[in-house]
ZAMI-479191 format. One record per residue: x, y, z of N, C-alpha, C in turn. Coordinates in pm, whole numbers, padded with zeros to 5 digits, always signed. Layout:
N
XYZXYZXYZ ...
//
This chain:
227
+00084-00119+00000+00000+00000+00000+00088+00125+00000 +00053+00222-00083+00130+00345-00092+00090+00440+00020 +00188+00493+00092+00164+00586+00202+00173+00729+00150 +00062+00799+00150+00055+00937+00100+00156+01027+00170 +00166+01015+00301+00253+01103+00380+00401+01082+00348 +00438+00962+00302+00578+00934+00275+00623+00979+00136 +00529+01014+00049+00565+01061-00085+00617+01204-00078 +00733+01227-00137+00797+01359-00134+00815+01412-00276 +00779+01538-00295+00799+01600-00426+00948+01604-00460 +00980+01566-00583+01119+01562-00627+01184+01426-00610 +01118+01334-00540+01173+01201-00519+01100+01099-00608 +01164+00982-00626+01106+00877-00708+00991+00810-00632 +00873+00809-00694+00759+00742-00632+00765+00593-00653 +00798+00553-00776+00811+00411-00808+00902+00397-00929 +00952+00276-00949+01040+00249-01064+01027+00102-01102 +01074+00068-01221+01068-00069-01269+01176-00089-01374 +01239-00206-01374+01336-00241-01476+01288-00366-01548 +01295-00362-01681+01247-00474-01762+01347-00505-01873 +01369-00633-01897+01457-00672-02006+01553-00783-01964 +01640-00822-02058+01653-00769-02194+01534-00803-02283 +01498-00707-02370+01387-00729-02462+01422-00840-02561 +01319-00913-02604+01338-01023-02698+01252-01001-02823 +01303-01044-02937+01230-01029-03061+01091-01094-03055 +01081-01207-02987+00953-01278-02978+00845-01191-02915 +00883-01102-02825+00786-01014-02761+00721-00921-02862 +00799-00874-02960+00745-00781-03060+00640-00850-03146 +00662-00978-03175+00565-01056-03251+00436-01073-03172 +00448-01106-03046+00330-01123-02960+00252-00992-02952 +00324-00881-02933+00257-00752-02922+00190-00714-03054 +00257-00741-03167+00201-00709-03298+00071-00785-03321 +00068-00912-03283-00053-00994-03300-00166-00945-03209 -00129-00904-03088-00231-00859-02993-00282-00719-03025 -00192-00631-03067-00230-00491-03090-00266-00457-03233 -00232-00546-03327-00268-00522-03466-00168-00442-03547 -00057-00401-03486+00044-00326-03560+00145-00424-03620 +00123-00460-03746+00209-00558-03811+00315-00492-03900 +00349-00368-03873+00454-00302-03949+00580-00388-03946 +00633-00425-04062+00747-00519-04065+00875-00466-04001 +00887-00336-03978+01010-00284-03916+01027-00336-03773 +00917-00391-03717+00924-00445-03581+00951-00595-03579 +00956-00659-03698+00972-00803-03700+01069-00854-03807 +01081-00783-03917+01158-00830-04031+01291-00756-04044 +01401-00831-04044+01533-00768-04049+01554-00685-04175 +01502-00732-04288+01522-00659-04413+01441-00530-04414 +01319-00536-04361+01236-00415-04352+01298-00315-04256 +01373-00367-04159+01433-00279-04059+01572-00229-04094 +01617-00255-04217+01753-00213-04255+01773-00063-04240 +01670+00016-04271+01681+00161-04259+01717+00202-04117 +01666+00127-04019+01694+00155-03878+01810+00071-03824 +01883+00004-03913+01994-00084-03874+01948-00198-03784 +01831-00250-03814+01776-00361-03737+01635-00331-03692 +01563-00434-03646+01425-00414-03602+01421-00335-03472 +01309-00266-03452+01291-00184-03332+01159-00222-03265 +01150-00193-03136+01027-00222-03062+00918-00122-03101 +00793-00165-03088+00681-00073-03104+00689+00034-02996 +00666+00159-03034+00667+00265-02934+00560+00244-02828 +00442+00196-02870+00334+00175-02774+00359+00057-02682 +00451-00031-02723+00485-00144-02635+00556-00093-02510 +00654-00006-02530+00723+00049-02414+00633+00144-02336 +00543+00215-02407+00445+00297-02337+00358+00210-02245 +00322+00092-02293+00238+00003-02213+00308-00039-02085 +00440-00050-02090+00515-00087-01970+00507+00022-01864 +00496+00147-01907+00475+00256-01810+00345+00230-01735 +00241+00192-01811+00114+00159-01747+00127+00045-01648 +00206-00057-01683+00226-00170-01591+00292-00124-01462 +00393-00037-01475+00461+00015-01356+00363+00086-01264 +00278+00171-01321+00183+00248-01240+00076+00158-01180 +00027+00061-01258-00074-00032-01207-00018-00117-01093 +00104-00164-01108+00167-00242-01001+00184-00157-00875 +00197-00028-00891+00222+00062-00778+00093+00098-00703 -00008+00144-00776-00128+00197-00709-00256+00120-00745 -00250+00026-00840-00369-00045-00884-00432+00022-01005 -00489-00058-01094-00544-00006-01220-00652+00099-01197 -00731+00082-01091-00842+00174-01065-00796+00313-01021 -00667+00325-00989-00616+00453-00938-00525+00526-01036 -00506+00471-01155-00428+00541-01258-00523+00634-01332 -00500+00764-01321-00588+00862-01382-00547+00895-01525 -00418+00905-01551-00371+00928-01688-00220+00913-01692 -00169+00885-01812-00025+00886-01835-00001+00892-01984 +00115+00939-02023+00152+00946-02164+00293+00998-02176 +00347+00994-02297+00485+01039-02313+00521+01060-02458 +00638+01114-02477+00693+01143-02609+00815+01056-02632 +00818+00988-02748+00931+00902-02781+01052+00988-02814 +01165+00957-02750+01290+01031-02776+01402+00941-02826 +01378+00810-02831+01481+00718-02878+01423+00581-02903 +01486+00507-02993+01438+00373-03027+01484+00269-02924 +01402+00166-02909+01433+00055-02820+01441-00072-02905 +01542-00155-02879+01571-00268-02966+01584-00399-02886 +01586-00512-02958+01610-00639-02889+01742-00636-02812 +01742-00691-02693+01862-00693-02611+01871-00578-02514 +01792-00472-02536+01797-00357-02447+01734-00388-02312 +01781-00320-02210+01721-00325-02076+01662-00188-02049 +01535-00185-02010+01463-00058-01997+01429-00031-01850 +01461+00090-01806+01430+00132-01670+01327+00243-01674 +01223+00229-01592+01114+00326-01586+01115+00392-01447 +01103+00525-01444+01098+00597-01317+00984+00697-01319 +00911+00704-01208+00805+00803-01191+00844+00894-01076 +00871+01019-01108+00918+01116-01009+00801+01205-00966 +00780+01216-00837+00669+01296-00783+00697+01445-00806 +00605+01513-00874+00621+01657-00898+00522+01741-00819 +00407+01680-00783+00306+01757-00709+00212+01663-00636 +00179+01698-00511+00078+01628-00431-00035+01726-00401 -00159+01682-00422-00270+01773-00397-00400+01694-00384 -00503+01763-00336-00635+01701-00324-00732+01772-00416 -00815+01693-00486-00911+01749-00580-01033+01657-00587 -01150+01716-00572-01275+01640-00577-01273+01520-00483 -01216+01541-00365-01215+01436-00263-01110+01330-00281 -01021+01346-00381-00916+01247-00405-00779+01305-00371 -00691+01219-00324-00551+01255-00307-00477+01216-00434 -00426+01316-00505-00366+01293-00635-00217+01324-00634 -00145+01256-00722-00002+01277-00737+00030+01292-00885 +00091+01406-00921+00140+01425-01058+00283+01373-01066 +00317+01317-01181+00446+01251-01198+00516+01294-01326 +00648+01304-01319+00731+01308-01439+00780+01165-01461 +00763+01115-01582+00801+00977-01612+00918+00977-01710 +01023+00907-01674+01142+00897-01759+01173+00749-01784 +01184+00715-01910+01219+00579-01949+01359+00580-02010 +01449+00502-01954+01588+00499-02000+01622+00361-02053 +01679+00359-02173+01717+00234-02237+01867+00211-02225 +01903+00096-02172+02044+00058-02162+02078-00039-02273 +02182-00005-02351+02227-00088-02462+02371-00130-02438 +02397-00260-02443+02534-00310-02426+02605-00313-02561 +02729-00262-02563+02812-00264-02683+02924-00368-02674 +02978-00384-02556+03087-00479-02536+03079-00532-02394 +03103-00663-02379+03109-00723-02246+03233-00811-02237 +03283-00825-02116+03402-00907-02102+03443-00929-01958 +03555-01001-01945+03617-01025-01815+03757-00966-01818 +03802-00916-01704+03933-00852-01700+03988-00857-01558 +04109-00803-01545+04177-00800-01415+04257-00671-01407 +04255-00607-01289+04332-00482-01272+04345-00450-01124 +04457-00383-01090+04474-00336-00952+04444-00187-00941 +04388-00128-01046+04347+00012-01040+04223+00025-00951 +04195+00146-00906+04074+00169-00826+03951+00149-00915 +03837+00126-00852+03713+00106-00929+03687+00226-01020 +03706+00345-00966+03681+00466-01045+03773+00474-01166 +03900+00441-01147+03995+00444-01258+03963+00337-01362 +03923+00219-01315+03888+00111-01408+03773+00153-01499 +03666+00203-01440+03549+00240-01519+03579+00355-01615 +03657+00451-01570+03692+00564-01656+03777+00517-01774 +03874+00429-01746+03963+00379-01851+03886+00294-01951 +03800+00206-01903+03720+00123-01992+03635+00207-02086 +03572+00310-02030+03482+00394-02110+03556+00475-02215 +03681+00509-02187+03757+00597-02278+03841+00520-02380 +03849+00388-02365+03933+00309-02456+03860+00281-02587 +03924+00308-02701+03860+00280-02831+03837+00130-02851 +03729+00098-02921+03698-00039-02959+03709-00049-03111 +03789-00145-03158+03807-00161-03302+03770-00303-03344 +03700-00314-03457+03665-00444-03513+03712-00449-03657 +03790-00550-03689+03834-00573-03827+03778-00707-03872 +03697-00705-03978+03634-00827-04026+03658-00843-04176 +03714-00956-04215+03724-00994-04356+03651-01127-04371 +03556-01132-04465+03475-01253-04477+03442-01276-04624 +03449-01402-04666+03409-01437-04802+03305-01547-04798 +03230-01560-04908+03124-01660-04915+03178-01803-04909 +03307-01819-04937+03366-01952-04933+03405-01994-04792 +03385-01904-04697+03411-01940-04558+03541-01888-04503 +03621-01821-04586+03744-01761-04535+03709-01638-04453 +03775-01624-04340+03741-01510-04257+03858-01466-04169 +03848-01342-04129+03940-01286-04031+03857-01194-03944 +03862-01218-03815+03780-01139-03723+03867-01094-03606 +03889-00964-03596+03971-00910-03488+03890-00810-03407 +03887-00831-03278+03827-00735-03186+03940-00679-03100 +03966-00551-03116+04080-00488-03048+04028-00393-02941 +04062-00425-02816+04023-00343-02702+04134-00354-02599 +04213-00249-02584+04334-00255-02502+04339-00141-02401 +04259-00148-02296+04261-00044-02193+04390-00048-02111 +04450+00068-02091+04577+00075-02018+04558+00042-01870 +04645-00044-01820+04639-00080-01678+04537-00187-01647 +04472-00241-01752+04370-00344-01734+04403-00462-01823 +04409-00580-01765+04445-00701-01838+04321-00765-01898 +04311-00761-02031+04201-00826-02101+04257-00922-02205 +04182-01028-02231+04221-01124-02335+04109-01132-02438 +04148-01149-02563+04049-01151-02672+03939-01254-02646 +03974-01371-02596+03874-01475-02576+03775-01440-02465 +03808-01339-02385+03720-01298-02275+03636-01176-02312 +03637-01136-02439+03561-01020-02485+03450-01065-02580 +03334-00999-02572+03223-01029-02661+03164-00899-02714 +03165-00882-02845+03104-00765-02908+02954-00790-02922 +02873-00700-02871+02728-00714-02882+02680-00661-03018 +02560-00701-03054+02502-00663-03184+02505-00513-03210 +02474-00427-03112+02475-00283-03137+02610-00229-03184 +02719-00292-03139+02851-00247-03181+02873-00280-03328 +02836-00400-03368+02855-00443-03507+02764-00364-03601 +02643-00333-03555+02547-00264-03640+02558-00111-03631 +02650-00064-03550+02676+00080-03541+02552+00157-03498 +02502+00122-03379+02384+00190-03328+02417+00316-03249 +02542+00352-03241+02582+00470-03164+02567+00596-03248 +02505+00698-03190+02490+00827-03257+02604+00919-03210 +02700+00942-03298+02816+01025-03262+02772+01164-03222 +02827+01212-03109+02796+01345-03062+02667+01355-02982 +02588+01247-02979+02461+01249-02907+02458+01146-02793 +02511+01028-02821+02508+00921-02721+02634+00922-02637 +02618+00896-02509+02731+00889-02416+02751+00744-02374 +02873+00695-02392+02905+00558-02355+02977+00557-02221 +02936+00469-02134+03000+00455-02003+03034+00307-01981 +03100+00280-01869+03134+00142-01833+03072+00110-01698 +03045-00018-01677+02990-00061-01549+03041-00200-01515 +03044-00230-01386+03076-00365-01341+02950-00451-01351 +02967-00574-01392+02856-00669-01397+02879-00771-01286 +02788-00771-01190+02806-00859-01076+02911-00805-00979 +02953-00887-00888+03050-00846-00786+03193-00875-00829 +03282-00786-00791+03424-00809-00819+03477-00919-00727 +03575-00992-00778+03643-01094-00698+03791-01057-00693 +03825-00976-00592+03962-00926-00583+03990-00832-00699 +04093-00866-00779+04126-00783-00894+04050-00824-01020 +03976-00935-01013+03904-00984-01130+03760-00933-01130 +03708-00907-01250+03573-00854-01260+03517-00875-01401 +03385-00868-01411+03315-00865-01539+03269-00722-01563 +03267-00681-01688+03231-00542-01717+03146-00532-01843 +03083-00418-01859+03008-00390-01980+03034-00247-02024 +03042-00227-02155+03046-00093-02213+02905-00065-02261 +02841+00038-02206+02698+00057-02228+02666+00201-02269 +02551+00213-02332+02493+00345-02359+02359+00352-02287 +02339+00458-02209+02209+00483-02146+02147+00605-02213 +02025+00587-02266+01961+00696-02339+01813+00701-02306 +01761+00822-02279+01618+00836-02255+01542+00797-02381 +01440+00711-02366+01362+00668-02481+01218+00718-02476 +01168+00749-02357+01036+00811-02342+01044+00915-02230 +00991+01032-02255+00978+01136-02152+00830+01173-02144 +00771+01161-02026+00628+01186-02018+00581+01228-01879 +00451+01223-01859+00389+01262-01733+00276+01165-01699 +00230+01171-01577+00119+01088-01536+00054+01142-01410 -00063+01090-01379-00133+01127-01255-00197+01002-01196 -00177+00982-01066-00238+00868-00999-00307+00916-00872 -00403+00837-00827-00471+00863-00701-00416+00770-00594 -00405+00820-00473-00355+00741-00361-00471+00717-00264 -00503+00593-00244-00614+00555-00155-00563+00525-00016 
//
């Protein structure tokens, strides 16, 4: 049960994380909602977008789920948002509802919300070892260039090099994995910010890491009643 007195303006009222998204979900949503636009299911149709993308209303629906789980369907008065970025298979989506106003109207206790949806996209994941501080490790990982050299022929001859050499951090090629967004060049130069994060807990000097992009994908508002 939500406590009206504990809700503070400027603080997060509720949040939810969902993902990683799967292609099969887009098919299920298309069949249920009737939007069979092939850019959400067919790789060739999605070439313009460098791959298939999620339905915008699918991620909007998740905002509704977050609010319903928080206060109950009968207490959601309205919500909506503006799409600011595409969401793709493999992404992890975080939803936050920030309290902007508490008030009473027509006998109801109402809360206005700013809703922010952030999409996390992995570009590179791996295992490494370093005696640098956590702050230095993450800064170095984020600033190190990633290079991919690929030569491939239909006869099966190939050369595949993934070059990632952060200073002061011991990485091995076999411990690195390039994610689909890196190969498909989903990064918008000058707009997207790439950071690094630890995945799981460190074990001494050893750790797992990810190179990620966090980007707002929906910015909106909502209103709920508190019973």
